[in-house]
matplotlib code that plots the C-alpha trace (Angstrom):
import matplotlib.pyplot as plt

x = [-167.9, -166.6, -163.2, -164.8, -163.2, -165.6, -168.4, -171.2, -170.2, -170.0, -173.4, -175.0, -173.4, -174.5, -178.0, -178.2, -176.7, -179.3, -182.1, -181.2, -181.4, -184.5, -182.7, -184.1, -186.7, -183.8, -181.7, -183.4, -181.4, -181.6, -180.5, -177.7, -176.5, -176.4, -174.4, -171.9, -171.5, -171.1, -168.5, -166.6, -166.5, -165.1, -162.4, -161.6, -161.4, -158.5, -156.5, -157.5, -154.5, -152.2, -151.4, -151.0, -153.9, -154.0, -155.3, -155.7, -158.1, -159.0, -162.0, -163.6, -162.9, -164.6, -167.6, -167.9, -167.7, -170.2, -172.8, -172.1, -172.5, -175.7, -177.1, -176.3, -178.0, -181.1, -181.3, -180.6, -177.5, -174.7, -171.8, -169.1, -170.8, -171.5, -167.9, -166.5, -168.9, -167.8, -164.1, -164.8, -166.6, -163.7, -161.2, -163.1, -163.5, -159.8, -157.6, -154.1, -152.5, -154.6, -154.5, -151.3, -149.8, -152.6, -155.4, -157.6, -161.2, -162.1, -164.5, -161.7, -158.9, -159.4, -159.9, -156.7, -154.8, -155.7, -154.4]
y = [-92.8, -89.4, -87.6, -84.4, -82.9, -80.1, -80.2, -79.6, -82.5, -84.8, -83.5, -84.2, -87.6, -88.6, -87.3, -89.6, -92.5, -92.2, -91.7, -94.8, -96.9, -95.1, -94.1, -90.5, -91.8, -92.7, -89.6, -87.4, -84.7, -86.6, -89.9, -88.2, -86.4, -89.7, -91.2, -88.4, -88.9, -92.7, -92.3, -89.7, -92.2, -94.8, -92.3, -91.6, -95.3, -95.6, -93.3, -95.1, -95.5, -94.0, -90.7, -92.6, -94.3, -98.1, -98.1, -95.7, -93.0, -91.9, -94.2, -93.0, -89.4, -90.0, -91.5, -88.4, -86.1, -88.2, -88.0, -84.3, -83.4, -85.5, -83.7, -80.3, -81.2, -82.5, -79.4, -77.0, -75.7, -74.3, -76.0, -73.9, -70.6, -71.8, -72.9, -69.6, -67.8, -69.9, -69.4, -65.6, -65.9, -68.0, -65.3, -62.6, -64.7, -65.8, -62.9, -63.9, -61.6, -63.0, -66.7, -67.4, -70.6, -71.0, -73.6, -71.5, -71.3, -67.8, -67.1, -67.5, -65.6, -62.3, -64.1, -66.1, -63.1, -61.1, -63.7]
z = [-202.1, -203.0, -203.0, -201.8, -198.7, -197.8, -195.3, -197.8, -199.9, -196.9, -195.7, -199.1, -199.3, -195.7, -196.4, -199.4, -197.5, -194.8, -197.3, -199.3, -196.1, -194.8, -191.7, -191.5, -189.0, -186.6, -187.2, -184.7, -183.0, -179.7, -181.2, -183.1, -180.0, -178.1, -180.9, -180.8, -177.1, -177.5, -180.2, -178.2, -175.3, -177.7, -178.7, -175.1, -174.3, -176.7, -174.3, -171.1, -168.8, -171.4, -173.1, -176.3, -178.1, -178.0, -181.6, -184.5, -183.3, -186.9, -187.2, -184.0, -184.9, -188.3, -186.6, -184.4, -187.5, -189.4, -186.6, -186.1, -189.7, -189.9, -186.8, -188.2, -191.4, -189.7, -187.5, -190.4, -188.8, -190.9, -189.1, -190.7, -189.9, -186.3, -185.9, -187.0, -184.7, -181.8, -182.6, -182.6, -179.2, -177.8, -179.0, -177.1, -173.9, -174.0, -175.0, -175.7, -173.2, -170.3, -171.0, -173.0, -171.5, -169.0, -168.9, -166.7, -167.9, -169.2, -166.3, -163.8, -165.6, -163.7, -160.3, -160.6, -162.0, -158.9, -156.5]

ax = plt.figure().add_subplot(projection="3d")
ax.plot(x, y, z, "-o")
ax.set_aspect("equal")
plt.show()
């Protein structure tokens, strides 16, 4: 275990964790994407029938992050760079003045604003 809190350290640790157990053969992008979806459903289940989680959601959130970091590593994706790129794209699609306080999807902003 490590005290590191950055993505690269987590990625390196998880790569070694999988290697030591000979799990690379199972860590295909498809399998990892399935695992992310399964863990996300387990997180959602904690909120079933309530706005408050039935249990601590942190372990499920950690599972999602672990699989996501592993998938990015396996696919050679710089997760931090991809995230900042997506944040920039979201900012362009969702300008503050058009969507502040609204949950409307970006492709419907102009249509709803005209009504």
